[in-house]
N, C-alpha and C positions, 0 to 999 in steps of 0.2 A: 728549737726551741724564737720564741720571737721576743724582738728584740727587748731586752732590757733585763730579761726573767733570765733567772742559771738553770741549767736539769736539776742540781740541788735542791733550789727549792719551789721548784712551779711544778718538778713531778707530780703523780698521787702518789707513791708511793704505797698511800694505807689500800688500794683497790684491792692490791693483788689478795692478802688477806682476804678481804670479804670476798671476793669474782672466783679467787684461784684464776686467773686468769691466763689468758695457752701463748701466753711467750713473756721472755723473760729482760732484762735489762742492765745496761753497764754503762756508765760514767768514765771518764776516761777520758784527761786532760779536756774536762769541764766540758763535753761530746755526750750527750746521750743517743745510745743506741741501743733500735729494740731488736729480739730475734725470736722466730715463733720456736718453740720447744717441740717441733719438730725439725729445728733445720737438720738440711742437712752442708751445709758450709762447700756446698758447692754447685753453683751459678751455670744452667743453662748455658754455653755456648753463645754472645752476645744478651748476655745479660747482665746482671753489677748483682742480681740476687738472684736464692735458687729457690721451690715454687710455693714453699712455706712460707717465708719470710714475704715473700710477692703479692702471699695470701691477705694478710692484717692488714692490708691496704681497705679490703672491702671489711673488715670487725668493726664491725656499730659499736661491741665496746668501748673499740679504742680510742676509733669518732667520736665519738662522744668524751673520751679523756684528754684527746687531742682541744678539741671544744671547752671542754674549763679546764685547759691550761693557758689557753690562747684572752678568752674573756670572764675568765675571774669567774666562782663561783659563789654560791645566793650564801649567805652568812648560816643566816638557818639551815645545813643542809647539813645534812650527818657528816662530821668530822672526819671521815672516811677520803671525805671528797673533796675533804682541801688541801695544799699540797700543806709543808712544813713552812715555804715562807708566809701562807695563808693562816696557817695556825698561829707562828706569832705573830701578825699582825694584831689579830681579831683578839692574841693572850694582849698586845698593850694593849687596844682599844679598853676591853673589860679596865683593866690595872686601871688606867686612867677612871672610870667611870666608879670602879671601887675606893680609890682614893677623893673624888668626888665627891662622893656619899658621906663619906668618912670626914670630910671637912667641915659640909655643909652638916652631918650632927653635932663636932666639935661645933663649930658658930652657938647651933640650935641652945646648945647646952646653958654654955658661957652668957647668952642675952637673958634667962632665967633665973 
């Protein structure tokens, strides 16, 4: 995770429902870990990952996920492309806009 971002708020959990990605995830102690669905859990001698997990680094969807985590997502993107932290930020912004419009309408009605 980039500095200042937690796995729980930054990872795009919703994409798994959309695309059925070829990896699974787990978060333990704030550390996000990805495993290929075909993970053998036995890396070759001298390697720290099995071939299937190592192949994830070439997956273009995963590269897009990592880019979204690092650089953010456009606010008009589909909701599945936002992490929980991004969704909370959007809702806070929209709530502020709604409250501002309500106050403006209240003020306008008082002037009449």
